[in-house]
C-alpha positions in Angstrom: -65.6 -50.5 -53.8 -64.9 -48.3 -50.8 -62.0 -50.7 -49.6 -60.4 -50.3 -53.1 -60.4 -46.6 -52.8 -58.9 -46.6 -49.3 -56.3 -49.1 -50.5 -55.3 -46.9 -53.4 -55.0 -43.9 -51.2 -52.8 -45.8 -48.8 -50.6 -47.1 -51.6 -50.2 -43.5 -53.1 -49.2 -42.1 -49.6 -46.6 -44.8 -49.0 -45.2 -44.6 -52.5 -44.8 -40.8 -52.3 -43.1 -41.1 -48.8 -40.7 -43.8 -50.2 -39.8 -41.6 -53.2 -39.3 -38.5 -51.0 -37.1 -40.1 -48.5 -33.9 -40.5 -50.5 -34.3 -37.0 -51.9 -34.7 -35.5 -48.4 -31.6 -37.2 -47.2 -29.5 -36.1 -50.2 -30.7 -32.5 -50.0 -30.1 -32.2 -46.3 -26.3 -32.3 -46.4 -24.5 -33.5 -49.6 -21.0 -33.4 -48.2 -22.0 -34.3 -44.6 -20.9 -31.1 -42.8 -21.5 -28.0 -45.0 -23.2 -26.0 -42.2 -22.6 -23.3 -39.8 -23.6 -23.4 -36.2 -24.5 -20.0 -34.6 -24.8 -19.7 -30.9 -27.0 -18.3 -29.4 -29.7 -18.5 -32.1 -31.3 -15.3 -30.6 -28.6 -12.8 -29.5 -29.0 -9.3 -28.0 -27.1 -6.2 -28.8 -23.9 -6.0 -26.8 -23.6 -9.8 -26.5 -21.1 -12.2 -28.0 -21.9 -14.7 -30.8 -20.0 -17.9 -31.5 -19.8 -19.4 -35.0 -18.6 -23.0 -35.6 -18.3 -25.2 -38.7 -16.8 -28.4 -40.0 -17.2 -27.2 -43.6 -13.4 -26.3 -43.9 -12.4 -29.9 -43.7 -8.7 -30.2 -42.8 -8.0 -26.4 -43.0 -7.1 -24.8 -39.7 -8.3 -21.2 -40.6 -11.2 -19.5 -42.0 -12.7 -16.0 -42.3 -16.2 -14.9 -41.4 -18.3 -11.7 -41.8 -21.4 -10.7 -39.9 -23.5 -7.9 -41.3 -24.0 -6.6 -37.7 -20.7 -7.5 -36.1 -18.2 -7.2 -39.0 -15.3 -9.5 -39.9 -13.9 -12.2 -37.6 -11.5 -15.2 -37.8 -12.2 -18.8 -37.3 -9.5 -21.0 -35.8 -9.3 -24.7 -34.7 -11.6 -25.5 -31.8 -11.5 -28.1 -29.1 -12.6 -30.8 -31.5 -10.7 -32.0 -34.5 -12.0 -30.5 -37.7 -14.1 -27.8 -36.1 -13.3 -24.1 -36.7 -14.6 -21.6 -34.2 -14.9 -17.8 -34.4 -16.3 -15.2 -32.1 -17.7 -11.7 -32.6 -19.6 -9.1 -30.7 -22.9 -7.4 -31.7 -22.6 -3.7 -31.3 -24.7 -2.1 -28.5 -26.8 0.0 -30.8 -27.8 -2.7 -33.2 -31.5 -2.9 -33.9 -33.6 -6.1 -33.7 -33.8 -8.2 -36.8 -31.9 -10.9 -38.7 -28.2 -11.0 -39.2 -26.4 -12.8 -42.0 -23.1 -14.6 -41.3 -20.8 -15.8 -44.1 -17.9 -18.2 -43.6 -15.2 -18.6 -46.2 -12.5 -21.4 -46.2 -9.8 -22.1 -48.7 -9.9 -23.1 -51.5 -13.5 -22.1 -52.5 -15.8 -22.9 -49.7 -18.5 -20.3 -48.8 -21.4 -20.8 -46.5 -24.1 -18.4 -45.3 -26.6 -18.6 -42.5 -28.7 -16.2 -40.4 -29.7 -15.8 -36.8 -32.0 -13.3 -34.9 -30.9 -10.2 -33.1 -33.5 -9.6 -30.4 -34.0 -6.7 -27.9 -31.8 -6.8 -24.8 -33.5 -8.3 -21.9 -33.6 -6.5 -18.6 -31.0 -7.4 -16.1 -30.5 -6.6 -12.4 -33.0 -6.6 -9.5 -36.5 -5.0 -9.6 -36.8 -1.7 -7.8 -38.8 -2.5 -4.6 -39.6 1.2 -4.0 -37.0 1.9 -1.2 -35.2 5.1 -1.6 -35.7 8.1 -4.0 -36.1 7.4 -7.6 -33.4 9.0 -9.8 -34.1 12.7 -10.5 -37.1 13.0 -8.2 -35.4 14.0 -5.0 -36.6 17.6 -4.9 -40.3 16.5 -5.6 -40.1 14.0 -2.7 -38.7 16.7 -0.4 -41.5 19.1 -1.3 -44.1 16.4 -0.8 -42.6 15.5 2.5 -42.7 19.1 3.7 -46.3 19.6 2.7 -47.3 16.3 4.4 -45.6 17.4 7.6 -47.3 20.8 7.5 -50.7 19.2 7.0 -50.0 16.8 9.9 -48.8 19.7 12.1 -52.0 21.7 11.2 -54.1 18.7 12.3 -52.3 18.5 15.6 -52.8 22.3 16.3 -56.5 22.0 15.6 -57.0 19.0 17.9 -55.2 20.9 20.7 -57.3 24.1 20.2 -60.5 22.0 20.4 -59.4 20.1 23.4 -58.2 23.3 25.2 -61.5 25.1 24.2 -63.7 22.4 25.8 -61.8 22.4 29.1 -62.5 26.1 29.9 
């Protein structure tokens, strides 16, 4: 009895996978190349984004728009049948998702999204040498106080040593 149930569950699982496979393949890309490739997938404000597609077929021109970066044009790329466009993300753009739409003649329109992330720090780490910006007067005052304290300690030591000799 138990083997019958296990066999039925296995048959059900295999059957559902067999039925789902053709549907998944057809839904993935009906025409073969109706997709946009956005690079990088996570861009930061002030950086450049590249959009490429094969959706335009034999066309050599397309138009694109980005909610964050505005309008841009797509032209033939290095590979045959691939159109490529580039736009910049404005420096003050807030993190979130951006929608990119590509249009090609006669009636092709494709939309995709990518993420805008906070700008990553660049440059070297401050190792502590030199004065921090805007704190020069504070450092000068601190240095004077430190020098005065050290001088006061030296004067006391000399008085003590002079007083014990007499």
